N, C-alpha and C positions, 0 to 999 in steps of 0.2 A: 503494500500500500504506500510506502514512501514513494515520492516522485509521481504521485497520481495527479494532483492539482498543485500548480505552482503559485506564484504570487499573484495578487490582484493586478490584472493588466489594465483594466479601465472600468469606469462606471458609465453606463449608457443612460442618458437623460432624454426623455421624450419631451419635445417642446412644440408649441403651435406656431411659433414665429422664430425662425432661426436667427434672423438679424437682431431682434431684441435680445435673444438669449446670448448671442455672441457679445453684444455690448455689455450685458450684465457680467458675464463670466470673464471677459478680457479687460474691459475698461474699469468696471466697478470693483470686481474681486481681484483683479491683477494677474489672472492666469494668462499664459502665453498661447495665443492662437497659432497652431503649427501647420494646419492643413484644412482644406475643405474639399468635399467630393460630392458630385451628384451621381445618383444611381437610379436612373429612370426605369430600369428593368424591375426595380423593387419599389418604385414610387417614393424615393427617399433622397434627402439632402443631409449631409453629415458635416459637422465641424469638429475638429480635434483640438483639444487644449491640454497643455502641460501644467500641472499644479506644483511640481517639485518632487512629489513622491508617487504620483499616479497620473493617469490620463483621464480626461473627461471626454466623452463622445456625445455631442449634442445631436439629436436625431429629429428631423422634421419630415412628416409625411407630405408627399406632394400630389398624391392621388387619393380619391375617396376610398379605394379598396386596400390601400397599403396597411401593413401591420401597425405602423406607428400612428397613422390617422385613426384607425379603429381604437387603438390603445388610448389616445388622447380623448376621443369622443366618449369612451366608456369610463375611464379612470381619471382623466385630467392630466395635466402636465406633471412630470416628476420622474423619479427613478424608474427606469424601464428594466434594466438588467445589470448584473455584475458579471464581469468577464475575468476568468482565471486562465493563466498561461499553462500550457502543457507541452511536453517535449515530443510526444507521439500521440496525436489525436485519435488515430484508429485503435491503438492499444488501449487508451484510456476509455474510449467509448465501449469497447468490448468488455473491459473489466467492470465498468459501471452497469452495463446491461446485464452482466452475470449477477450483479448485486440487486437486480430488479428495478434499476433506474430507467425511466422512460425518456425518450428524446423527441423533440419536435422534428428534428432532422434525422432522416434515415441514414444519410451519408454526410460527411463533412462537405461544406460548401465554402466558396471564397467570400471572405468578409470584406468590409469597407477598406481595410488596410492591406488587402491582398493576401492575408493569411487564411489557412483553413480554419473554419469555425463550425461549431454545432451547439444547439441550444437544448438544455435539459428541460423537460416538461415541468412547469411550476408545481404540478401535483406531486412530483417526485422530490421536490426541494422545499417543502413546507410553504408553498405559495410564492416562492421567489423565482424569477426567471434567471437562470444561470447560463452563461455561455462559457464554453471552453474554446481556447484559441491556441493553435500551434505556433510556437515561436521559433 
């Protein structure tokens, strides 16, 4: 079990207005905006910020059917997920599945930063959406 989940890689925050969120997190709170990305295939815009000890990933849905748009409509803005680094995502997914953990993703997919990612079903993590990301 050692080396299953590594350090916290980032905190994903769902927002309804990325420009306002970037202003708050960078200008007001002082975090460093490091990158932005549009992912039209997922109906998503993302901004990445560095806090000094972890990353913040601001997520805005851009289409009515996107996961982030639905999340914000249902729950409002706020923490969407926690992402943990793993060294071998397929191995970790296999081990977790053997332990009875359910995944939203059947196979790893490419995340916003180009790394392989997979999301654990919140029902398998006491209501928290967890992401694992291969570093």
